[in-house]
NURO-709637 format. One record per atom (N, C-alpha, C): residue number from 1; residue in one letter; atom name; x, y, z. Coordinates in nm, 4 decimals, padded with zeros to 6 digits. Layout:
residues N
i NUM aa a at CA east X north Y up Z
...
***
This chain:
residues 157
i 1 aa m at N east -25.1509 north -06.6108 up 05.4460
i 1 aa m at CA east -25.0439 north -06.5572 up 05.5289
i 1 aa m at C east -25.0866 north -06.4229 up 05.5863
i 2 aa n at N east -25.0506 north -06.4025 up 05.7107
i 2 aa n at CA east -25.0771 north -06.2721 up 05.7705
i 2 aa n at C east -24.9573 north -06.1793 up 05.7488
i 3 aa n at N east -24.9681 north -06.0559 up 05.7915
i 3 aa n at CA east -24.8612 north -05.9572 up 05.7684
i 3 aa n at C east -24.7297 north -05.9976 up 05.8335
i 4 aa t at N east -24.7342 north -06.0574 up 05.9514
i 4 aa t at CA east -24.6119 north -06.1006 up 06.0200
i 4 aa t at C east -24.5429 north -06.2115 up 05.9417
i 5 aa e at N east -24.6223 north -06.3082 up 05.8934
i 5 aa e at CA east -24.5657 north -06.4171 up 05.8130
i 5 aa e at C east -24.5100 north -06.3650 up 05.6807
i 6 aa n at N east -24.5802 north -06.2700 up 05.6199
i 6 aa n at CA east -24.5305 north -06.2101 up 05.4951
i 6 aa n at C east -24.3988 north -06.1372 up 05.5181
i 7 aa a at N east -24.3888 north -06.0620 up 05.6263
i 7 aa a at CA east -24.2662 north -05.9882 up 05.6571
i 7 aa a at C east -24.1509 north -06.0845 up 05.6822
i 8 aa a at N east -24.1766 north -06.1937 up 05.7543
i 8 aa a at CA east -24.0716 north -06.2930 up 05.7822
i 8 aa a at C east -24.0261 north -06.3609 up 05.6531
i 9 aa a at N east -24.1207 north -06.3956 up 05.5645
i 9 aa a at CA east -24.0857 north -06.4587 up 05.4372
i 9 aa a at C east -24.0049 north -06.3631 up 05.3496
i 10 aa l at N east -24.0432 north -06.2367 up 05.3463
i 10 aa l at CA east -23.9704 north -06.1377 up 05.2678
i 10 aa l at C east -23.8286 north -06.1194 up 05.3224
i 11 aa t at N east -23.8154 north -06.1112 up 05.4543
i 11 aa t at CA east -23.6825 north -06.0976 up 05.5159
i 11 aa t at C east -23.5946 north -06.2164 up 05.4796
i 12 aa r at N east -23.6498 north -06.3376 up 05.4860
i 12 aa r at CA east -23.5723 north -06.4571 up 05.4515
i 12 aa r at C east -23.5278 north -06.4518 up 05.3056
i 13 aa l at N east -23.6181 north -06.4150 up 05.2152
i 13 aa l at CA east -23.5818 north -06.4063 up 05.0732
i 13 aa l at C east -23.4728 north -06.3020 up 05.0497
i 14 aa l at N east -23.4831 north -06.1878 up 05.1160
i 14 aa l at CA east -23.3813 north -06.0839 up 05.1009
i 14 aa l at C east -23.2467 north -06.1303 up 05.1563
i 15 aa d at N east -23.2478 north -06.1999 up 05.2698
i 15 aa d at CA east -23.1237 north -06.2534 up 05.3267
i 15 aa d at C east -23.0615 north -06.3571 up 05.2342
i 16 aa e at N east -23.1431 north -06.4481 up 05.1811
i 16 aa e at CA east -23.0914 north -06.5490 up 05.0884
i 16 aa e at C east -23.0306 north -06.4826 up 04.9649
i 17 aa a at N east -23.0965 north -06.3811 up 04.9127
i 17 aa a at CA east -23.0439 north -06.3098 up 04.7956
i 17 aa a at C east -22.9106 north -06.2429 up 04.8288
i 18 aa a at N east -22.8991 north -06.1846 up 04.9471
i 18 aa a at CA east -22.7740 north -06.1185 up 04.9867
i 18 aa a at C east -22.6617 north -06.2197 up 05.0049
i 19 aa i at N east -22.6919 north -06.3370 up 05.0560
i 19 aa i at CA east -22.5900 north -06.4423 up 05.0722
i 19 aa i at C east -22.5477 north -06.4943 up 04.9359
i 20 aa r at N east -22.6418 north -06.5151 up 04.8454
i 20 aa r at CA east -22.6074 north -06.5568 up 04.7086
i 20 aa r at C east -22.5207 north -06.4493 up 04.6406
i 21 aa d at N east -22.5523 north -06.3235 up 04.6674
i 21 aa d at CA east -22.4741 north -06.2137 up 04.6115
i 21 aa d at C east -22.3304 north -06.2152 up 04.6656
i 22 aa a at N east -22.3128 north -06.2411 up 04.7945
i 22 aa a at CA east -22.1775 north -06.2477 up 04.8518
i 22 aa a at C east -22.0975 north -06.3586 up 04.7848
i 23 aa t at N east -22.1604 north -06.4738 up 04.7614
i 23 aa t at CA east -22.0935 north -06.5852 up 04.6938
i 23 aa t at C east -22.0550 north -06.5470 up 04.5512
i 24 aa a at N east -22.1455 north -06.4822 up 04.4799
i 24 aa a at CA east -22.1177 north -06.4391 up 04.3424
i 24 aa a at C east -22.0075 north -06.3330 up 04.3396
i 25 aa r at N east -22.0120 north -06.2376 up 04.4337
i 25 aa r at CA east -21.9088 north -06.1333 up 04.4377
i 25 aa r at C east -21.7720 north -06.1919 up 04.4713
i 26 aa f at N east -21.7659 north -06.2980 up 04.5516
i 26 aa f at CA east -21.6396 north -06.3663 up 04.5811
i 26 aa f at C east -21.5785 north -06.4191 up 04.4508
i 27 aa a at N east -21.6578 north -06.4921 up 04.3711
i 27 aa a at CA east -21.6082 north -06.5468 up 04.2445
i 27 aa a at C east -21.5659 north -06.4352 up 04.1498
i 28 aa d at N east -21.6442 north -06.3282 up 04.1435
i 28 aa d at CA east -21.6129 north -06.2166 up 04.0553
i 28 aa d at C east -21.4843 north -06.1454 up 04.0991
i 29 aa a at N east -21.4720 north -06.1165 up 04.2276
i 29 aa a at CA east -21.3517 north -06.0482 up 04.2779
i 29 aa a at C east -21.2278 north -06.1349 up 04.2592
i 30 aa s at N east -21.2403 north -06.2656 up 04.2801
i 30 aa s at CA east -21.1271 north -06.3567 up 04.2606
i 30 aa s at C east -21.0866 north -06.3617 up 04.1138
i 31 aa t at N east -21.1838 north -06.3708 up 04.0253
i 31 aa t at CA east -21.1553 north -06.3777 up 03.8820
i 31 aa t at C east -21.0890 north -06.2505 up 03.8321
i 32 aa h at N east -21.1348 north -06.1355 up 03.8787
i 32 aa h at CA east -21.0847 north -06.0066 up 03.8299
i 32 aa h at C east -20.9729 north -05.9471 up 03.9153
i 33 aa a at N east -20.9248 north -06.0217 up 04.0148
i 33 aa a at CA east -20.8201 north -05.9712 up 04.1053
i 33 aa a at C east -20.8603 north -05.8362 up 04.1646
i 34 aa d at N east -20.9852 north -05.8258 up 04.2068
i 34 aa d at CA east -21.0389 north -05.7050 up 04.2705
i 34 aa d at C east -21.0195 north -05.7189 up 04.4215
i 35 aa y at N east -20.9032 north -05.6785 up 04.4697
i 35 aa y at CA east -20.8665 north -05.7023 up 04.6095
i 35 aa y at C east -20.9491 north -05.6175 up 04.7063
i 36 aa d at N east -20.9887 north -05.4973 up 04.6684
i 36 aa d at CA east -21.0743 north -05.4170 up 04.7550
i 36 aa d at C east -21.2134 north -05.4789 up 04.7667
i 37 aa g at N east -21.2685 north -05.5222 up 04.6542
i 37 aa g at CA east -21.3980 north -05.5895 up 04.6566
i 37 aa g at C east -21.3930 north -05.7191 up 04.7347
i 38 aa f at N east -21.2828 north -05.7920 up 04.7226
i 38 aa f at CA east -21.2630 north -05.9168 up 04.7955
i 38 aa f at C east -21.2580 north -05.8894 up 04.9461
i 39 aa r at N east -21.1846 north -05.7873 up 04.9855
i 39 aa r at CA east -21.1706 north -05.7506 up 05.1277
i 39 aa r at C east -21.3069 north -05.7215 up 05.1910
i 40 aa a at N east -21.3943 north -05.6555 up 05.1167
i 40 aa a at CA east -21.5245 north -05.6159 up 05.1698
i 40 aa a at C east -21.6152 north -05.7347 up 05.2011
i 41 aa l at N east -21.5815 north -05.8525 up 05.1525
i 41 aa l at CA east -21.6643 north -05.9715 up 05.1725
i 41 aa l at C east -21.6375 north -06.0435 up 05.3046
i 42 aa w at N east -21.5357 north -05.9997 up 05.3794
i 42 aa w at CA east -21.4898 north -06.0737 up 05.4967
i 42 aa w at C east -21.5093 north -05.9954 up 05.6260
i 43 aa a at N east -21.5429 north -06.0680 up 05.7328
i 43 aa a at CA east -21.5392 north -06.0114 up 05.8678
i 43 aa a at C east -21.3926 north -05.9998 up 05.9094
i 44 aa n at N east -21.3613 north -05.9065 up 05.9967
i 44 aa n at CA east -21.2220 north -05.8868 up 06.0393
i 44 aa n at C east -21.1605 north -06.0117 up 06.1007
i 45 aa d at N east -21.2403 north -06.0923 up 06.1712
i 45 aa d at CA east -21.1897 north -06.2091 up 06.2436
i 45 aa d at C east -21.2125 north -06.3399 up 06.1675
i 46 aa s at N east -21.2250 north -06.3339 up 06.0359
i 46 aa s at CA east -21.2618 north -06.4492 up 05.9555
i 46 aa s at C east -21.1443 north -06.5435 up 05.9289
i 47 aa e at N east -21.1791 north -06.6599 up 05.8710
i 47 aa e at CA east -21.0800 north -06.7617 up 05.8340
i 47 aa e at C east -21.1136 north -06.8148 up 05.6954
i 48 aa w at N east -21.0086 north -06.8370 up 05.6142
i 48 aa w at CA east -21.0234 north -06.8922 up 05.4786
i 48 aa w at C east -20.9320 north -07.0128 up 05.4679
i 49 aa v at N east -20.9876 north -07.1277 up 05.4297
i 49 aa v at CA east -20.9120 north -07.2523 up 05.4216
i 49 aa v at C east -20.9389 north -07.3178 up 05.2868
i 50 aa l at N east -20.8322 north -07.3504 up 05.2152
i 50 aa l at CA east -20.8405 north -07.4255 up 05.0897
i 50 aa l at C east -20.7736 north -07.5601 up 05.1124
i 51 aa g at N east -20.8452 north -07.6673 up 05.0869
i 51 aa g at CA east -20.7883 north -07.8007 up 05.1064
i 51 aa g at C east -20.7593 north -07.8270 up 05.2528
i 52 aa g at N east -20.6613 north -07.9120 up 05.2759
i 52 aa g at CA east -20.6152 north -07.9358 up 05.4120
i 52 aa g at C east -20.6894 north -08.0420 up 05.4886
i 53 aa t at N east -20.7952 north -08.0967 up 05.4312
i 53 aa t at CA east -20.8642 north -08.2056 up 05.4982
i 53 aa t at C east -20.8132 north -08.3376 up 05.4422
i 54 aa e at N east -20.8603 north -08.4458 up 05.4951
i 54 aa e at CA east -20.8120 north -08.5781 up 05.4546
i 54 aa e at C east -20.8147 north -08.5954 up 05.3035
i 55 aa n at N east -20.7050 north -08.6440 up 05.2471
i 55 aa n at CA east -20.6894 north -08.6748 up 05.1048
i 55 aa n at C east -20.6965 north -08.5530 up 05.0128
i 56 aa q at N east -20.6716 north -08.4342 up 05.0636
i 56 aa q at CA east -20.6727 north -08.3142 up 04.9809
i 56 aa q at C east -20.5340 north -08.2903 up 04.9223
i 57 aa p at N east -20.5264 north -08.2284 up 04.8029
i 57 aa p at CA east -20.3971 north -08.2144 up 04.7355
i 57 aa p at C east -20.3005 north -08.1182 up 04.8036
i 58 aa f at N east -20.3488 north -08.0131 up 04.8677
i 58 aa f at CA east -20.2624 north -07.9182 up 04.9365
i 58 aa f at C east -20.3495 north -07.8318 up 05.0269
i 59 aa e at N east -20.2851 north -07.7512 up 05.1068
i 59 aa e at CA east -20.3590 north -07.6663 up 05.1997
i 59 aa e at C east -20.3058 north -07.5247 up 05.1954
i 60 aa s at N east -20.3980 north -07.4295 up 05.1955
i 60 aa s at CA east -20.3674 north -07.2883 up 05.2156
i 60 aa s at C east -20.4647 north -07.2397 up 05.3213
i 61 aa r at N east -20.4164 north -07.1560 up 05.4126
i 61 aa r at CA east -20.4995 north -07.1143 up 05.5254
i 61 aa r at C east -20.4596 north -06.9734 up 05.5659
i 62 aa a at N east -20.5601 north -06.8911 up 05.5982
i 62 aa a at CA east -20.5339 north -06.7555 up 05.6472
i 62 aa a at C east -20.6412 north -06.7177 up 05.7481
i 63 aa k at N east -20.6004 north -06.6426 up 05.8503
i 63 aa k at CA east -20.6930 north -06.5900 up 05.9508
i 63 aa k at C east -20.6786 north -06.4387 up 05.9540
i 64 aa g at N east -20.7920 north -06.3696 up 05.9632
i 64 aa g at CA east -20.7929 north -06.2237 up 05.9645
i 64 aa g at C east -20.7971 north -06.1699 up 05.8229
i 65 aa v at N east -20.8714 north -06.0628 up 05.8039
i 65 aa v at CA east -20.8973 north -06.0115 up 05.6700
i 65 aa v at C east -20.7698 north -05.9704 up 05.5964
i 66 aa d at N east -20.6717 north -05.9114 up 05.6644
i 66 aa d at CA east -20.5476 north -05.8719 up 05.5959
i 66 aa d at C east -20.4735 north -05.9937 up 05.5431
i 67 aa n at N east -20.4646 north -06.0990 up 05.6226
i 67 aa n at CA east -20.3971 north -06.2215 up 05.5789
i 67 aa n at C east -20.4746 north -06.2918 up 05.4679
i 68 aa i at N east -20.6068 north -06.2830 up 05.4728
i 68 aa i at CA east -20.6894 north -06.3442 up 05.3683
i 68 aa i at C east -20.6657 north -06.2743 up 05.2345
i 69 aa v at N east -20.6626 north -06.1423 up 05.2347
i 69 aa v at CA east -20.6359 north -06.0688 up 05.1104
i 69 aa v at C east -20.4942 north -06.0995 up 05.0607
i 70 aa s at N east -20.3987 north -06.1085 up 05.1513
i 70 aa s at CA east -20.2610 north -06.1444 up 05.1124
i 70 aa s at C east -20.2561 north -06.2833 up 05.0509
i 71 aa m at N east -20.3339 north -06.3764 up 05.1058
i 71 aa m at CA east -20.3363 north -06.5120 up 05.0503
i 71 aa m at C east -20.3934 north -06.5106 up 04.9091
i 72 aa l at N east -20.5004 north -06.4344 up 04.8855
i 72 aa l at CA east -20.5532 north -06.4265 up 04.7495
i 72 aa l at C east -20.4486 north -06.3684 up 04.6549
i 73 aa r at N east -20.3802 north -06.2631 up 04.6977
i 73 aa r at CA east -20.2741 north -06.2048 up 04.6127
i 73 aa r at C east -20.1690 north -06.3089 up 04.5766
i 74 aa a at N east -20.1256 north -06.3872 up 04.6747
i 74 aa a at CA east -20.0232 north -06.4894 up 04.6500
i 74 aa a at C east -20.0743 north -06.5969 up 04.5542
i 75 aa l at N east -20.2009 north -06.6323 up 04.5657
i 75 aa l at CA east -20.2584 north -06.7351 up 04.4781
i 75 aa l at C east -20.2899 north -06.6818 up 04.3390
i 76 aa r at N east -20.3208 north -06.5546 up 04.3290
i 76 aa r at CA east -20.3778 north -06.4985 up 04.2064
i 76 aa r at C east -20.2791 north -06.4201 up 04.1202
i 77 aa d at N east -20.1849 north -06.3494 up 04.1806
i 77 aa d at CA east -20.1036 north -06.2525 up 04.1072
i 77 aa d at C east -20.0196 north -06.3116 up 03.9946
i 78 aa e at N east -19.9713 north -06.4321 up 04.0078
i 78 aa e at CA east -19.8841 north -06.4882 up 03.9037
i 78 aa e at C east -19.9612 north -06.5611 up 03.7947
i 79 aa r at N east -20.0905 north -06.5607 up 03.8009
i 79 aa r at CA east -20.1721 north -06.6329 up 03.7022
i 79 aa r at C east -20.1905 north -06.5488 up 03.5763
i 80 aa d at N east -20.1665 north -06.6115 up 03.4606
i 80 aa d at CA east -20.1982 north -06.5482 up 03.3324
i 80 aa d at C east -20.3480 north -06.5513 up 03.3095
i 81 aa y at N east -20.4105 north -06.6542 up 03.3644
i 81 aa y at CA east -20.5526 north -06.6771 up 03.3439
i 81 aa y at C east -20.6075 north -06.7406 up 03.4701
i 82 aa f at N east -20.7219 north -06.6920 up 03.5155
i 82 aa f at CA east -20.7918 north -06.7530 up 03.6289
i 82 aa f at C east -20.9392 north -06.7210 up 03.6158
i 83 aa i at N east -21.0215 north -06.8216 up 03.6383
i 83 aa i at CA east -21.1662 north -06.8004 up 03.6404
i 83 aa i at C east -21.2286 north -06.8968 up 03.7397
i 84 aa q at N east -21.3336 north -06.8494 up 03.8062
i 84 aa q at CA east -21.4063 north -06.9315 up 03.9023
i 84 aa q at C east -21.5556 north -06.9223 up 03.8721
i 85 aa f at N east -21.6193 north -07.0383 up 03.8658
i 85 aa f at CA east -21.7643 north -07.0477 up 03.8500
i 85 aa f at C east -21.8200 north -07.1105 up 03.9767
i 86 aa t at N east -21.9234 north -07.0501 up 04.0333
i 86 aa t at CA east -21.9830 north -07.1019 up 04.1555
i 86 aa t at C east -22.1336 north -07.1130 up 04.1391
i 87 aa v at N east -22.1876 north -07.2250 up 04.1844
i 87 aa v at CA east -22.3314 north -07.2487 up 04.1831
i 87 aa v at C east -22.3757 north -07.2626 up 04.3276
i 88 aa q at N east -22.4672 north -07.1760 up 04.3692
i 88 aa q at CA east -22.5136 north -07.1755 up 04.5085
i 88 aa q at C east -22.5906 north -07.3019 up 04.5406
i 89 aa g at N east -22.5623 north -07.3578 up 04.6562
i 89 aa g at CA east -22.6364 north -07.4725 up 04.7073
i 89 aa g at C east -22.7264 north -07.4282 up 04.8208
i 90 aa s at N east -22.7223 north -07.5016 up 04.9298
i 90 aa s at CA east -22.8128 north -07.4767 up 05.0418
i 90 aa s at C east -22.7713 north -07.3543 up 05.1232
i 91 aa i at N east -22.8706 north -07.2909 up 05.1838
i 91 aa i at CA east -22.8495 north -07.1776 up 05.2744
i 91 aa i at C east -22.9386 north -07.1993 up 05.3962
i 92 aa e at N east -22.8792 north -07.1912 up 05.5142
i 92 aa e at CA east -22.9539 north -07.1988 up 05.6393
i 92 aa e at C east -22.9274 north -07.0705 up 05.7175
i 93 aa i at N east -23.0336 north -07.0005 up 05.7544
i 93 aa i at CA east -23.0213 north -06.8726 up 05.8249
i 93 aa i at C east -23.0763 north -06.8889 up 05.9655
i 94 aa n at N east -22.9979 north -06.8416 up 06.0620
i 94 aa n at CA east -23.0390 north -06.8441 up 06.2019
i 94 aa n at C east -23.0106 north -06.7056 up 06.2603
i 95 aa g at N east -23.1080 north -06.6162 up 06.2518
i 95 aa g at CA east -23.0893 north -06.4809 up 06.3017
i 95 aa g at C east -22.9889 north -06.4054 up 06.2170
i 96 aa d at N east -22.8803 north -06.3604 up 06.2815
i 96 aa d at CA east -22.7765 north -06.2835 up 06.2124
i 96 aa d at C east -22.6589 north -06.3696 up 06.1675
i 97 aa e at N east -22.6756 north -06.5009 up 06.1706
i 97 aa e at CA east -22.5719 north -06.5931 up 06.1240
i 97 aa e at C east -22.6309 north -06.6898 up 06.0229
i 98 aa a at N east -22.5468 north -06.7386 up 05.9341
i 98 aa a at CA east -22.5931 north -06.8310 up 05.8314
i 98 aa a at C east -22.4827 north -06.9292 up 05.7959
i 99 aa t at N east -22.5231 north -07.0427 up 05.7438
i 99 aa t at CA east -22.4312 north -07.1386 up 05.6837
i 99 aa t at C east -22.4782 north -07.1591 up 05.5404
i 100 aa a at N east -22.3836 north -07.1844 up 05.4527
i 100 aa a at CA east -22.4172 north -07.2047 up 05.3124
i 100 aa a at C east -22.3186 north -07.3031 up 05.2513
i 101 aa r at N east -22.3618 north -07.3644 up 05.1442
i 101 aa r at CA east -22.2744 north -07.4552 up 05.0703
i 101 aa r at C east -22.2942 north -07.4259 up 04.9228
i 102 aa s at N east -22.1851 north -07.4300 up 04.8456
i 102 aa s at CA east -22.1941 north -07.4080 up 04.7012
i 102 aa s at C east -22.0898 north -07.4939 up 04.6309
i 103 aa m at N east -22.1166 north -07.5221 up 04.5046
i 103 aa m at CA east -22.0265 north -07.6001 up 04.4220
i 103 aa m at C east -21.9455 north -07.5052 up 04.3346
i 104 aa c at N east -21.8210 north -07.5451 up 04.3062
i 104 aa c at CA east -21.7299 north -07.4534 up 04.2380
i 104 aa c at C east -21.6453 north -07.5272 up 04.1342
i 105 aa h at N east -21.6154 north -07.4570 up 04.0246
i 105 aa h at CA east -21.5181 north -07.5015 up 03.9250
i 105 aa h at C east -21.4218 north -07.3859 up 03.9016
i 106 aa e at N east -21.2924 north -07.4166 up 03.8994
i 106 aa e at CA east -21.1890 north -07.3166 up 03.8695
i 106 aa e at C east -21.0982 north -07.3699 up 03.7602
i 107 aa a at N east -21.0396 north -07.2773 up 03.6875
i 107 aa a at CA east -20.9350 north -07.3101 up 03.5908
i 107 aa a at C east -20.8337 north -07.1966 up 03.5933
i 108 aa a at N east -20.7048 north -07.2337 up 03.5784
i 108 aa a at CA east -20.5995 north -07.1321 up 03.5821
i 108 aa a at C east -20.4795 north -07.1784 up 03.5009
i 109 aa r at N east -20.4063 north -07.0779 up 03.4518
i 109 aa r at CA east -20.2767 north -07.1035 up 03.3884
i 109 aa r at C east -20.1768 north -07.0041 up 03.4439
i 110 aa g at N east -20.0579 north -07.0538 up 03.4710
i 110 aa g at CA east -19.9506 north -06.9711 up 03.5217
i 110 aa g at C east -19.9250 north -06.9992 up 03.6679
i 111 aa p at N east -19.8088 north -06.9641 up 03.7154
i 111 aa p at CA east -19.7018 north -06.8994 up 03.6402
i 111 aa p at C east -19.6390 north -06.9951 up 03.5380
i 112 aa g at N east -19.5886 north -06.9369 up 03.4325
i 112 aa g at CA east -19.5257 north -07.0171 up 03.3276
i 112 aa g at C east -19.6253 north -07.1131 up 03.2655
i 113 aa e at N east -19.5823 north -07.2366 up 03.2482
i 113 aa e at CA east -19.6673 north -07.3388 up 03.1859
i 113 aa e at C east -19.7316 north -07.4304 up 03.2892
i 114 aa s at N east -19.7660 north -07.3782 up 03.4056
i 114 aa s at CA east -19.8401 north -07.4585 up 03.5041
i 114 aa s at C east -19.9895 north -07.4367 up 03.4816
i 115 aa y at N east -20.0660 north -07.5431 up 03.5008
i 115 aa y at CA east -20.2088 north -07.5419 up 03.4754
i 115 aa y at C east -20.2806 north -07.6103 up 03.5906
i 116 aa y at N east -20.4054 north -07.5715 up 03.6120
i 116 aa y at CA east -20.4913 north -07.6539 up 03.6964
i 116 aa y at C east -20.6368 north -07.6234 up 03.6676
i 117 aa q at N east -20.7156 north -07.7270 up 03.6885
i 117 aa q at CA east -20.8611 north -07.7177 up 03.6885
i 117 aa q at C east -20.9076 north -07.7959 up 03.8100
i 118 aa n at N east -21.0124 north -07.7505 up 03.8735
i 118 aa n at CA east -21.0646 north -07.8270 up 03.9862
i 118 aa n at C east -21.2137 north -07.8045 up 04.0006
i 119 aa t at N east -21.2745 north -07.8959 up 04.0731
i 119 aa t at CA east -21.4098 north -07.8776 up 04.1223
i 119 aa t at C east -21.4070 north -07.9087 up 04.2707
i 120 aa g at N east -21.5014 north -07.8507 up 04.3412
i 120 aa g at CA east -21.5086 north -07.8752 up 04.4840
i 120 aa g at C east -21.6304 north -07.8083 up 04.5444
i 121 aa v at N east -21.6331 north -07.8095 up 04.6765
i 121 aa v at CA east -21.7468 north -07.7574 up 04.7513
i 121 aa v at C east -21.6991 north -07.6543 up 04.8521
i 122 aa w at N east -21.7625 north -07.5373 up 04.8491
i 122 aa w at CA east -21.7415 north -07.4357 up 04.9516
i 122 aa w at C east -21.8385 north -07.4617 up 05.0664
i 123 aa t at N east -21.7891 north -07.4555 up 05.1886
i 123 aa t at CA east -21.8725 north -07.4589 up 05.3086
i 123 aa t at C east -21.8468 north -07.3281 up 05.3814
i 124 aa d at N east -21.9517 north -07.2496 up 05.3990
i 124 aa d at CA east -21.9380 north -07.1124 up 05.4477
i 124 aa d at C east -22.0152 north -07.0894 up 05.5767
i 125 aa r at N east -21.9599 north -07.0002 up 05.6562
i 125 aa r at CA east -22.0324 north -06.9386 up 05.7673
i 125 aa r at C east -22.0308 north -06.7888 up 05.7396
i 126 aa l at N east -22.1452 north -06.7256 up 05.7573
i 126 aa l at CA east -22.1577 north -06.5827 up 05.7321
i 126 aa l at C east -22.2265 north -06.5160 up 05.8498
i 127 aa r at N east -22.2082 north -06.3841 up 05.8557
i 127 aa r at CA east -22.2702 north -06.3046 up 05.9616
i 127 aa r at C east -22.3228 north -06.1756 up 05.8982
i 128 aa r at N east -22.4374 north -06.1329 up 05.9488
i 128 aa r at CA east -22.4939 north -06.0062 up 05.9032
i 128 aa r at C east -22.4082 north -05.8931 up 05.9609
i 129 aa s at N east -22.3751 north -05.7966 up 05.8779
i 129 aa s at CA east -22.2956 north -05.6818 up 05.9228
i 129 aa s at C east -22.3613 north -05.5547 up 05.8706
i 130 aa g at N east -22.3029 north -05.4422 up 05.9029
i 130 aa g at CA east -22.3518 north -05.3153 up 05.8499
i 130 aa g at C east -22.3382 north -05.3063 up 05.6992
i 131 aa n at N east -22.2514 north -05.3900 up 05.6408
i 131 aa n at CA east -22.2303 north -05.3927 up 05.4957
i 131 aa n at C east -22.2955 north -05.5139 up 05.4311
i 132 aa g at N east -22.3962 north -05.5710 up 05.4933
i 132 aa g at CA east -22.4603 north -05.6911 up 05.4397
i 132 aa g at C east -22.4006 north -05.8158 up 05.5030
i 133 aa w at N east -22.4137 north -05.9268 up 05.4359
i 133 aa w at CA east -22.3616 north -06.0539 up 05.4858
i 133 aa w at C east -22.2145 north -06.0669 up 05.4484
i 134 aa v at N east -22.1310 north -06.1047 up 05.5446
i 134 aa v at CA east -21.9870 north -06.1233 up 05.5221
i 134 aa v at C east -21.9474 north -06.2628 up 05.5685
i 135 aa f at N east -21.8425 north -06.3135 up 05.5085
i 135 aa f at CA east -21.7914 north -06.4453 up 05.5460
i 135 aa f at C east -21.7161 north -06.4361 up 05.6785
i 136 aa t at N east -21.7433 north -06.5315 up 05.7673
i 136 aa t at CA east -21.6628 north -06.5480 up 05.8881
i 136 aa t at C east -21.5740 north -06.6711 up 05.8735
i 137 aa s at N east -21.6143 north -06.7635 up 05.7870
i 137 aa s at CA east -21.5351 north -06.8818 up 05.7559
i 137 aa s at C east -21.5731 north -06.9287 up 05.6171
i 138 aa r at N east -21.4714 north -06.9589 up 05.5388
i 138 aa r at CA east -21.4937 north -07.0121 up 05.4034
i 138 aa r at C east -21.3939 north -07.1241 up 05.3844
i 139 aa r at N east -21.4441 north -07.2470 up 05.3614
i 139 aa r at CA east -21.3594 north -07.3656 up 05.3462
i 139 aa r at C east -21.3911 north -07.4331 up 05.2134
i 140 aa f at N east -21.2843 north -07.4679 up 05.1408
i 140 aa f at CA east -21.2995 north -07.5339 up 05.0107
i 140 aa f at C east -21.2457 north -07.6747 up 05.0206
i 141 aa r at N east -21.3296 north -07.7703 up 04.9844
i 141 aa r at CA east -21.2876 north -07.9106 up 04.9798
i 141 aa r at C east -21.2873 north -07.9539 up 04.8333
i 142 aa y at N east -21.1707 north -07.9950 up 04.7863
i 142 aa y at CA east -21.1557 north -08.0403 up 04.6485
i 142 aa y at C east -21.2279 north -08.1731 up 04.6291
i 143 aa s at N east -21.2966 north -08.1861 up 04.5157
i 143 aa s at CA east -21.3527 north -08.3156 up 04.4781
i 143 aa s at C east -21.2829 north -08.3718 up 04.3537
i 144 aa w at N east -21.2174 north -08.2846 up 04.2764
i 144 aa w at CA east -21.1430 north -08.3254 up 04.1572
i 144 aa w at C east -21.0406 north -08.2179 up 04.1270
i 145 aa v at N east -20.9206 north -08.2587 up 04.0882
i 145 aa v at CA east -20.8194 north -08.1627 up 04.0456
i 145 aa v at C east -20.7401 north -08.2242 up 03.9310
i 146 aa d at N east -20.7035 north -08.1416 up 03.8344
i 146 aa d at CA east -20.6307 north -08.1856 up 03.7163
i 146 aa d at C east -20.5232 north -08.0811 up 03.6861
i 147 aa f at N east -20.3992 north -08.1244 up 03.6795
i 147 aa f at CA east -20.2874 north -08.0351 up 03.6509
i 147 aa f at C east -20.2396 north -08.0477 up 03.5058
i 148 aa s at N east -20.3186 north -08.1109 up 03.4202
i 148 aa s at CA east -20.2820 north -08.1296 up 03.2797
i 148 aa s at C east -20.2916 north -07.9979 up 03.2042
i 149 aa p at N east -20.2003 north -07.9773 up 03.1081
i 149 aa p at CA east -20.2124 north -07.8579 up 03.0233
i 149 aa p at C east -20.3438 north -07.8582 up 02.9469
i 150 aa f at N east -20.3981 north -07.7403 up 02.9251
i 150 aa f at CA east -20.5159 north -07.7279 up 02.8392
i 150 aa f at C east -20.4838 north -07.6249 up 02.7327
i 151 aa s at N east -20.5554 north -07.6341 up 02.6216
i 151 aa s at CA east -20.5268 north -07.5463 up 02.5087
i 151 aa s at C east -20.6229 north -07.4293 up 02.5075
i 152 aa g at N east -20.5936 north -07.3371 up 02.4192
i 152 aa g at CA east -20.6823 north -07.2227 up 02.4023
i 152 aa g at C east -20.6069 north -07.0923 up 02.4139
i 153 aa e at N east -20.6693 north -06.9878 up 02.3658
i 153 aa e at CA east -20.6147 north -06.8532 up 02.3706
i 153 aa e at C east -20.6617 north -06.7836 up 02.4980
i 154 aa i at N east -20.5787 north -06.6961 up 02.5519
i 154 aa i at CA east -20.6155 north -06.6152 up 02.6684
i 154 aa i at C east -20.6420 north -06.4736 up 02.6218
i 155 aa f at N east -20.7559 north -06.4185 up 02.6644
i 155 aa f at CA east -20.7936 north -06.2815 up 02.6349
i 155 aa f at C east -20.8128 north -06.2102 up 02.7690
i 156 aa p at N east -20.7298 north -06.1111 up 02.8011
i 156 aa p at CA east -20.7419 north -06.0433 up 02.9303
i 156 aa p at C east -20.8818 north -05.9878 up 02.9517
i 157 aa l at N east -20.9301 north -05.9995 up 03.0742
i 157 aa l at CA east -21.0641 north -05.9496 up 03.1080
i 157 aa l at C east -21.0634 north -05.7992 up 03.1230
***
């Protein structure tokens, strides 16, 4: 490899690492109800969609960073317990834009005695910004959902 090829490979690796970091920070901010950290992950003109496609259990949708943070608050605030695990899948980078896909598992309890667990796939569009890579679109498609009660003790994070 020559210096130009090395520089291009290094840039790609750094971009991939930053995109993986944005995905990890999303799961962390959602789990810990870190609304400021969550806000920093989004472009001002972004869109967040949960479900809503054919055969999905329900739909939640928000456009614009303020509405996206409000949607997380509405989904998260009444939960006694919430955790999200995400495993990064493919990443395609084209200049200052990227698409990515990752697999996700969530579990939650509350409000009251309501429960859910799910798995699904995130499909993302991201853009390079002054603060690193930010989401311009994040869509979650459920592949499995279970509303059955589960047992166990809750320990606040």
